[in-house]
C-alpha positions as CSV (number, residue, x, y, z in Angstrom):
1,M,2.8,-12.8,-25.2
2,T,1.3,-9.3,-25.1
3,E,3.6,-6.4,-24.6
4,V,2.4,-4.4,-21.5
5,S,5.7,-2.9,-20.3
6,H,4.6,0.5,-21.7
7,A,1.9,0.7,-18.9
8,K,3.7,-0.7,-16.0
9,L,3.9,1.2,-12.7
10,S,7.5,1.9,-11.1
11,N,8.4,0.2,-7.9
12,A,7.7,3.5,-6.1
13,Q,4.2,3.5,-7.4
14,I,3.4,0.1,-6.2
15,A,4.8,0.7,-2.8
16,W,2.7,3.8,-2.6
17,R,-0.4,2.0,-3.6
18,A,0.0,-0.5,-0.9
19,A,0.8,2.0,1.7
20,Q,-2.6,3.4,1.0
21,D,-4.2,0.3,2.7
22,I,-2.4,0.4,5.8
23,E,-4.6,1.4,8.8
24,D,-3.5,4.1,11.3
25,G,-1.6,2.4,14.3
26,A,-1.1,-1.0,12.3
27,Y,1.9,-3.0,13.3
28,V,3.6,-3.7,10.1
29,N,6.6,-5.7,9.1
30,L,8.3,-5.0,5.6
31,G,10.2,-7.5,3.8
32,I,13.9,-7.0,2.9
33,G,14.3,-4.7,-0.3
34,F,11.6,-3.5,-2.5
35,P,9.0,-3.7,0.3
36,E,11.0,-1.4,2.4
37,M,9.9,1.4,0.3
38,V,6.2,1.3,1.7
39,A,7.5,3.1,4.7
40,Q,8.2,6.2,2.5
41,F,4.5,6.7,1.5
42,Q,2.3,6.6,4.6
43,P,-0.8,8.8,4.0
44,P,-1.2,11.9,5.8
45,G,-2.8,11.5,9.2
46,R,-1.8,8.0,9.3
47,Q,1.2,6.4,11.2
48,A,2.1,2.7,11.1
49,I,4.3,1.0,13.8
50,F,7.0,-0.7,12.0
51,H,8.7,-4.1,13.3
52,T,11.9,-5.5,12.2
53,E,12.8,-9.2,13.1
54,N,16.2,-8.2,14.4
55,G,14.5,-6.4,17.3
56,I,13.2,-2.9,16.8
57,L,9.7,-1.7,17.0
58,D,8.4,1.7,15.8
59,F,11.8,3.1,14.3
60,G,12.1,6.2,12.3
61,A,12.9,7.0,8.6
62,A,16.3,6.4,7.0
63,P,18.9,8.7,8.2
64,A,20.6,11.4,5.6
65,R,23.5,9.8,3.8
66,G,26.6,10.3,5.9
67,E,24.6,10.5,9.3
68,E,23.9,6.7,9.6
69,D,24.6,5.0,12.9
70,W,25.5,1.4,11.8
71,D,24.4,0.1,15.3
72,L,20.8,1.0,14.2
73,I,19.9,-1.2,11.4
74,N,16.8,-3.2,10.1
75,A,16.6,-6.9,9.2
76,G,17.8,-5.8,5.6
77,K,21.0,-4.2,7.1
78,K,19.6,-0.8,6.2
79,A,20.4,2.1,8.6
80,V,17.1,3.6,10.6
81,T,16.6,6.3,13.0
82,L,15.0,6.4,16.5
83,K,11.6,7.9,17.4
84,P,10.5,8.7,21.0
85,G,9.1,5.3,22.3
86,T,11.2,3.1,19.9
87,A,11.8,-0.2,21.6
88,F,14.7,-2.7,21.3
89,F,14.4,-6.3,22.3
90,H,16.0,-9.8,21.9
91,H,15.6,-11.6,18.5
92,A,13.7,-14.2,20.3
93,D,11.2,-11.8,21.7
94,S,10.8,-10.3,18.0
95,F,10.0,-13.7,16.7
96,A,7.6,-14.3,19.7
97,M,5.7,-11.1,18.7
98,V,5.5,-12.6,15.1
99,R,4.5,-16.0,15.9
100,G,1.9,-14.8,18.5
101,G,0.0,-13.2,15.8
102,H,0.6,-9.5,17.0
103,L,1.4,-8.2,13.5
104,D,-1.5,-6.7,11.6
105,V,0.3,-6.8,8.1
106,A,3.2,-8.2,6.5
107,I,4.4,-7.0,3.1
108,L,6.8,-9.0,1.2
109,G,8.2,-9.5,-2.3
110,A,7.8,-12.6,-4.3
111,Y,9.0,-14.8,-7.3
112,E,5.6,-16.6,-7.7
113,V,2.1,-16.3,-6.1
114,A,-0.4,-19.1,-6.7
115,Q,-4.2,-18.5,-7.1
116,N,-4.7,-20.1,-3.6
117,G,-2.4,-18.0,-2.0
118,D,0.6,-19.9,-1.9
119,L,4.1,-17.9,-1.9
120,A,7.5,-18.4,-3.1
121,N,9.7,-15.7,-2.4
122,W,13.1,-17.2,-1.6
123,S,15.9,-18.8,-3.4
124,T,19.3,-20.4,-2.9
125,G,20.3,-19.3,-6.4
126,R,23.0,-16.8,-7.3
127,G,22.2,-13.5,-5.9
128,G,19.3,-14.9,-3.7
129,I,19.1,-14.7,0.1
130,P,20.4,-18.3,1.0
131,A,17.6,-19.1,3.3
132,V,13.8,-18.5,3.8
133,G,14.7,-16.5,6.9
134,G,11.8,-15.1,9.0
135,A,9.4,-14.9,6.1
136,M,8.0,-18.3,6.7
137,D,6.9,-17.0,10.2
138,L,5.7,-13.9,9.0
139,V,3.4,-15.3,6.3
140,Q,1.7,-17.9,8.7
141,S,1.4,-15.4,11.6
142,A,0.5,-11.9,10.5
143,K,-3.1,-11.2,10.2
144,R,-2.8,-9.9,6.7
145,V,-0.4,-10.7,4.1
146,A,0.4,-8.6,1.1
147,V,2.8,-9.0,-1.9
148,L,4.4,-6.5,-3.9
149,T,5.8,-7.6,-7.3
150,D,6.3,-6.9,-10.9
151,H,3.4,-8.7,-12.7
152,V,5.8,-10.7,-14.9
153,T,9.4,-11.8,-14.6
154,K,12.3,-10.3,-16.5
155,D,11.6,-12.9,-19.2
156,G,8.1,-11.8,-19.5
157,L,6.6,-15.0,-17.7
158,P,3.8,-14.7,-15.2
159,K,4.6,-14.4,-11.5
160,L,0.9,-14.9,-10.7
161,V,0.3,-18.6,-11.5
162,S,-2.0,-21.5,-10.8
163,E,0.6,-23.4,-8.9
164,C,3.9,-22.5,-7.7
165,T,6.9,-24.2,-9.2
166,L,9.6,-22.8,-6.8
167,P,10.1,-23.8,-3.0
168,L,7.4,-22.4,-0.9
169,T,7.6,-19.6,1.8
170,G,4.1,-20.4,3.1
171,V,0.8,-22.2,2.0
172,A,-2.4,-20.2,1.1
173,C,-1.1,-17.2,3.2
174,V,-1.4,-14.3,0.6
175,T,-4.4,-12.0,0.8
176,R,-3.5,-9.2,-1.6
177,I,-1.2,-8.7,-4.3
178,Y,0.0,-5.3,-5.6
179,T,1.6,-5.6,-9.0
180,S,3.0,-3.2,-11.8
181,L,-0.3,-3.6,-13.7
182,A,-3.0,-4.5,-11.1
183,V,-4.3,-4.9,-7.4
184,V,-5.4,-8.7,-7.2
185,D,-7.0,-10.3,-4.1
186,V,-7.0,-14.0,-3.4
187,V,-10.4,-15.2,-2.4
188,D,-11.5,-18.8,-2.0
189,G,-8.7,-20.1,-4.1
190,R,-9.0,-17.7,-7.0
191,F,-7.5,-14.4,-8.2
192,V,-10.0,-11.6,-8.0
193,L,-9.1,-8.5,-10.0
194,R,-9.9,-5.3,-7.9
195,E,-7.9,-2.7,-10.0
196,K,-5.7,-2.5,-13.1
197,V,-3.9,0.1,-15.0
198,P,-6.3,2.0,-17.3
199,A,-4.0,1.5,-20.3
200,V,-4.1,-2.2,-20.2
201,T,-7.1,-4.1,-21.1
202,L,-8.6,-7.1,-19.5
203,E,-7.6,-9.4,-22.3
204,E,-3.9,-8.1,-22.3
205,L,-3.8,-8.5,-18.5
206,Q,-5.1,-12.0,-18.5
207,S,-2.5,-12.8,-21.3
208,V,0.3,-12.1,-18.7
209,T,-1.3,-13.9,-15.8
210,G,-0.8,-17.7,-15.4
211,A,-4.3,-18.3,-13.8
212,P,-7.9,-17.0,-14.5
213,L,-8.7,-13.6,-13.2
214,H,-12.1,-13.4,-11.8
215,I,-14.3,-10.2,-11.8
216,D,-16.4,-9.7,-8.7
217,G,-18.0,-6.2,-9.0
218,A,-16.4,-3.1,-10.7
219,V,-12.7,-3.2,-11.5
220,A,-11.3,0.1,-10.4
221,D,-8.6,2.2,-12.3
222,L,-5.2,1.7,-10.6
223,I,-3.8,5.2,-10.9
224,C,-0.8,6.4,-8.7
225,P,1.2,9.7,-8.6
226,D,3.8,10.0,-11.2
227,E,6.3,10.8,-8.5
228,P,4.9,9.5,-5.1
229,A,6.0,11.4,-2.1
């Protein structure tokens, strides 16, 4: 398998790229862990409204270390701050918002994404969150579902595949994938390449992708700040 690690984007760069596609005023749910970084990189002049399953809407940034109020946490048990207009509500009301189709974007991590948009992002294995949680509601109800992920596993195997082999979170739900090497859309059951890091050729990228990458128009260079802010 072709070695492409020299060209990979960092998690912060992937999160920065995903943040550039969030519209001003969008209602957004960020998955636990890596996707939470997206909130740090909102473009100037744009402000998303972030939702968390445990019942907060339009919360603020993480507090400074030592200033946390542990009564104010997101679904990932990370401390958050309040903003003017921040709303609190029951867990059931939070999921009514999700299931009612009121979220514009859900951004999640992934173990595998299939070319038809199937998503596998949960595990009962060691170190895994021991349930699918609210992700299954999010992926079937949000208007747009995006995934942030490394392009390959720690063992160098593709995470973008022809068919998922792990338990599914949702079926045909993913619309766009932001990886450490590329931006890929799911269109009509195919992976369509939109952007790639300049240092990787199409052939190298295809060699670490488990399903055909289709080209529909120009493929843009995927360029991110060295230290996103």
